[in-house]
N, C-alpha and C positions, 0 to 999 in steps of 0.2 A: 563538463559539469561533474562528471563522476568523482573527480578529485577532490571536491568539496565536502564529499558525504561524511568522512570521519570528523572533519572540523565542525560540520553543522550537527552531528550527534553530539559532539562534546559541548557545543554551545547550547543545545537544547536540553541535556542532561542537568546541567548546571541550572537552568530555569525550571524544569519539571521535577527534578529531585529523583529521577528514574531513568536509568539508561534505556530500559525495555520501552518506556513510554516515548523516550527520545526517538529510539530507532524507528518506532511506529509513525511518529509524526514526520520523521525524515523520508521514509518510503512513501508516505502520503503526499509530501511536498514534491518529490520526485515525480511521481504520478502525475499530479496536477500540472507541473511544468511540461511533462511530456504529453499530455492530453491537450493542450493548447490547440485550437484549430485555427488560429489566425497565422498566416505565414510571415507576420512582421517578426523580425530578427529581434533577440533580446540584447540590448545595449550592454548590459552589466549582468551577466548571468549569476554571478555569487550574491550581488544584492537582491536579484530577482527571486533566487531560491531561499534566501534568508526571510525575504518579506512574505513569501508564500508559507514558509513553515512557521512564521510568527502569527500570521493570520489563522493558520490551522490551530495553533496552540489556544488562541482567544476562541474559536470556535468551539474547540473541544472543552474549554472552560465553561462556556455558555451552555452547551449541551449537558453537562454535568450539574450545572445549577438547575436547569429545567427538570432534569430526571429526579434531582432530590426534592423538588417542590410537587412533582407530579405523584398522587397515590397510585399505588400498584392496582387498586380496583379498576381505574381507568384503562390501563393497558389489558386487564383481563376481560373487560367488557366491549373493548374495541374489536369489531367485526374483522378488520384488516387482518388481524393476528390468527384469526380461525380459518377464514375462508379466501384465499386470495383468487382472484378472477381465473378463470381456465386460459385466456390468452396470455396473462401473466406467466403462468406456469409454463406454458409452451415457449415463450419467449425465454424464459429463464433456462429450460432445458436445451434450447438451441444455443445460447449464449455459452453454456456450459460445455456442449460438445464442441463449439468452436475453440473454446479456452482449451479443452482436452487436446485438440489437434495442434494448437500452438505450443503446448507444453510438451508434446510428442516431437517436435522439431528440435527441441533443445537437447543438448548433450547430457549424459546422465548425471553428472556432478552438478551442473548448472540447475537442472531440473529438481534434484534432491535438495540443493540448497533452498530453492524457492518454496518447495513444498513443505520441508521442515520448518521453515519460518512461517508461512501463511496459515499451513494446516495445523502443525503441531504446536506452534508458537514458541518454537526453541529460540534462544538468543543466538546471536551471530557466534558467540563464543562456544556455546553447547553444540552448535552445528559443526563448526570447525573441529572441535573435539571428537564429536561422533564420526565425521567423515575422514579425519586425518589430514586436513588442510589448514591454511594459516586463515586468520580471521579476515584478512584483506581480500583473500580469494573469495570467501563466502560473501562479503559485502560487494565485490564486483559481480559476482555470479547472481546475485538476487537484483542488483540494478539492471544487469543485462536482461535477465529474464522478464522483469517487468517491461522493460523497452520493447523487447521481442513481442511479448503478449499484447502490448498496447497497439502496436504497429500493424500486426497481423489481424486483430480484432477490428480495427479501422478499415483494413482493406476488404476483410469478408463482409463486413456489415454495410459497406457502401453501396 
């Protein structure tokens, strides 16, 4: 399914008007597909991936509309944003520690590609230039890192 990535990003870029937004949606779509818990085989992986991506575009659009309609004061007064439950903090810390373990298992270039994308928000092209590798290598490393982390997190959280 990884070989559909570039094609999917191009498809989404045309619809979203932004390559960065398209890459974000494509990553999320791959994660959704990788997160599937049912063992049922996907008959048409390309169509399934595209449908997942389009659903994410619709969700993204709806969230944007809701955010536009909701006054900022509501967010400021919402207790959830100021005092998360202690057990939630602990679970988050444990998940972050597990994620760090999974990332430590990756090769340096693979880990760097993933972190530069997810933490620093660099585009695939910027990462490629920064690391001196091709854009397709960056794309493959990011997908492989996401897949590895997802598999390891499932194993450790079971």
